[in-house]
C-alpha positions as CSV (number, residue, x, y, z in Angstrom):
1,M,95.9,137.3,82.6
2,H,96.1,135.4,86.3
3,I,97.7,131.7,86.0
4,K,94.4,129.5,87.0
5,N,96.0,126.2,85.6
6,I,99.7,124.5,85.7
7,I,100.5,121.8,83.5
8,F,103.8,119.8,84.5
9,D,105.9,117.6,82.0
10,L,106.8,114.3,84.1
11,G,110.7,113.3,83.0
12,N,113.1,115.8,84.4
13,V,110.5,118.0,85.7
14,I,108.8,115.4,88.3
15,I,110.7,112.4,87.8
16,D,114.4,112.2,87.7
17,I,115.6,110.5,84.6
18,D,118.4,109.8,82.8
19,P,117.6,108.2,79.1
20,D,121.2,107.9,78.2
21,E,121.0,104.7,80.6
22,T,118.8,103.2,78.4
23,S,120.7,103.9,75.2
24,R,123.7,102.3,76.8
25,R,121.8,99.1,78.0
26,L,120.0,98.9,74.3
27,R,123.5,99.2,72.8
28,K,125.1,96.9,75.1
29,Y,122.4,94.3,75.8
30,F,120.6,94.4,72.7
31,D,124.0,94.8,70.1
32,L,122.4,97.7,68.6
33,E,124.4,100.2,67.4
34,Y,123.4,104.3,67.9
35,D,122.3,104.7,64.5
36,F,120.4,101.6,64.3
37,F,118.9,102.6,68.0
38,K,118.2,106.2,67.0
39,N,116.9,106.0,63.5
40,K,115.6,102.7,62.8
41,M,114.2,101.6,66.2
42,S,112.7,105.0,66.6
43,Q,109.5,104.6,65.0
44,T,108.8,101.5,67.3
45,F,109.8,103.7,70.5
46,L,107.1,106.5,69.1
47,D,104.2,104.1,68.1
48,Y,104.6,102.9,71.8
49,E,104.5,106.0,73.0
50,V,101.2,106.6,71.6
51,G,99.7,103.5,72.3
52,L,100.1,101.8,68.9
53,L,101.9,98.9,70.4
54,T,100.9,96.9,73.6
55,E,103.5,96.1,76.1
56,K,103.9,92.5,74.6
57,E,104.4,93.9,71.2
58,F,107.2,96.3,72.1
59,S,109.2,93.9,74.3
60,S,108.9,91.7,71.4
61,A,110.1,94.1,68.9
62,L,113.3,94.9,71.0
63,A,114.0,91.3,72.0
64,Q,114.3,90.3,68.2
65,H,117.5,92.5,68.3
66,A,119.3,90.8,71.5
67,P,122.0,88.9,70.6
68,A,120.8,85.9,73.0
69,E,117.6,84.8,74.2
70,I,116.2,87.3,76.7
71,S,113.0,87.2,78.7
72,A,110.3,90.0,78.5
73,E,111.3,90.8,82.0
74,E,114.5,91.5,81.2
75,V,113.7,93.6,78.4
76,L,111.5,95.7,80.3
77,E,113.6,96.2,83.1
78,H,116.4,97.6,80.9
79,W,113.8,99.9,79.2
80,N,112.8,101.2,82.4
81,S,116.6,102.0,83.8
82,M,116.3,105.4,82.8
83,L,113.8,105.8,85.8
84,L,115.4,107.2,88.5
85,D,113.5,108.9,91.5
86,I,110.5,110.9,92.4
87,P,111.3,113.0,95.4
88,E,108.8,113.1,98.1
89,S,109.6,117.0,98.1
90,R,107.8,117.3,94.3
91,L,104.9,115.4,95.5
92,K,104.6,117.9,98.5
93,M,104.7,120.6,96.2
94,L,102.0,119.6,94.2
95,E,99.5,119.3,97.0
96,E,100.4,122.8,98.2
97,L,99.6,123.8,94.7
98,S,96.6,122.3,94.1
99,L,95.2,124.4,97.1
100,S,95.3,127.3,94.8
101,Y,95.5,126.3,91.1
102,R,94.2,123.3,88.9
103,L,97.3,121.2,88.2
104,Y,97.5,118.9,85.4
105,I,100.3,116.6,83.9
106,L,101.1,116.2,80.3
107,S,103.8,113.8,79.7
108,N,105.1,111.8,76.3
109,T,105.2,108.4,78.1
110,N,104.4,104.7,77.6
111,Y,102.5,102.1,79.5
112,T,105.9,100.3,80.9
113,H,107.0,103.4,82.3
114,M,103.8,104.6,84.0
115,K,103.7,101.1,85.6
116,W,107.0,101.4,87.2
117,V,105.9,104.8,88.3
118,R,102.6,103.7,90.1
119,H,104.6,100.8,91.5
120,F,107.1,103.5,92.7
121,L,104.7,105.8,94.1
122,E,102.5,103.0,95.9
123,H,105.9,101.1,97.2
124,N,107.3,104.5,98.7
125,F,104.5,106.7,99.7
126,G,101.1,104.2,99.8
127,R,99.8,106.2,96.9
128,S,99.9,104.7,93.4
129,N,99.0,107.9,91.3
130,F,99.6,111.5,90.9
131,E,95.7,112.4,91.2
132,Q,96.2,111.5,95.0
133,W,98.8,114.5,95.5
134,G,96.3,117.0,94.0
135,V,96.6,116.7,90.3
136,I,93.3,116.8,88.6
137,K,94.1,114.6,85.8
138,A,97.7,113.2,84.0
139,Y,97.2,113.1,80.7
140,L,99.8,110.6,79.0
141,S,100.7,110.1,75.5
142,H,100.0,106.4,75.3
143,E,96.6,107.0,76.3
144,L,96.0,110.4,74.7
145,G,96.8,109.0,71.1
146,A,99.1,112.0,70.5
147,R,102.2,113.1,71.8
148,K,104.4,116.4,72.1
149,P,105.2,118.8,70.5
150,D,102.4,117.7,68.1
151,R,99.6,120.4,68.3
152,E,97.0,117.8,69.0
153,S,98.4,116.9,72.4
154,Y,97.9,120.3,73.7
155,E,94.4,120.9,72.0
156,K,93.2,118.1,73.4
157,V,94.0,118.7,77.0
158,L,92.7,122.5,76.4
159,E,89.2,121.0,75.0
160,M,88.9,118.4,77.6
161,E,89.3,120.6,80.5
162,K,87.9,123.8,78.9
163,M,91.1,125.5,79.8
164,N,92.1,129.5,78.8
165,P,95.4,129.1,77.2
166,Q,96.5,132.6,79.0
167,E,95.2,131.3,82.3
168,T,97.3,128.4,81.6
169,L,100.9,127.7,82.8
170,F,103.0,124.9,81.0
171,I,106.3,123.6,82.2
172,D,108.3,121.2,80.6
173,D,112.4,120.3,79.7
174,H,112.2,120.1,76.1
175,P,112.2,123.5,74.0
176,D,110.4,122.2,71.2
177,N,107.5,121.4,73.4
178,I,107.7,124.9,75.0
179,Q,107.5,126.6,71.5
180,A,104.5,124.7,70.4
181,A,102.6,125.2,73.3
182,K,103.4,129.2,72.9
183,V,102.1,129.1,69.6
184,L,98.6,128.1,71.0
185,G,98.8,130.8,73.3
186,I,99.8,128.7,76.6
187,Q,102.0,130.7,79.0
188,S,104.9,128.3,79.2
189,V,108.4,128.2,80.8
190,W,111.5,125.8,79.9
191,H,112.5,124.0,82.7
192,A,116.3,123.2,82.6
193,P,116.9,119.6,83.3
194,G,118.9,119.3,86.7
195,K,117.1,122.4,88.3
196,E,115.1,121.7,91.2
197,I,111.3,122.5,90.3
198,T,110.4,123.0,94.0
199,S,113.1,125.8,94.1
200,E,112.0,127.2,90.7
201,I,108.2,127.3,90.6
202,E,107.7,130.7,92.2
203,D,109.6,132.5,90.0
204,Y,108.0,130.7,87.1
205,L,104.6,131.8,88.5
206,L,105.8,135.5,89.0
207,Q,106.4,135.7,85.2
208,F,103.0,135.9,84.3
């Protein structure tokens, strides 16, 4: 069936990220051991990702584990350290694809990271959101109230946009997210971190 819609993930697809950098900073500046960071704090991260915590509540929760007094600005700076770059070539790719396809974003992200993204886009390109590059709508977990690979996140997008899953291509860098989308009949492709989406997109489209 002909592809009419393309849903992009953000991290490691449109945005260059290094989650390990945030992990390193949290362990260094907040004196958090890896197991504590990965297990006991994980619910805090998940809650923030689905909008159950405000930015202030989230930064306060992290600051409680700092060995010394730390400002909210410093907390958020360390949290954002995983965000690296948004190459203009990928934004131009979105513009070009929007001439032939309906484009969407579905991303597990949070208010703080998206604030960085909007500032980066505005500062570097004079446009503050992806809709200005042809994306119809960006569905973000902290606004959607659901995250991948939970079935609900995909179902909400399909329902609100009245998409036929067989006519929809989903591109993500996490195999679990790809598998969850396939269960719903969405045509899905795993994008390997480190590969350039602008070079791969035509091959992805030719698969369907």
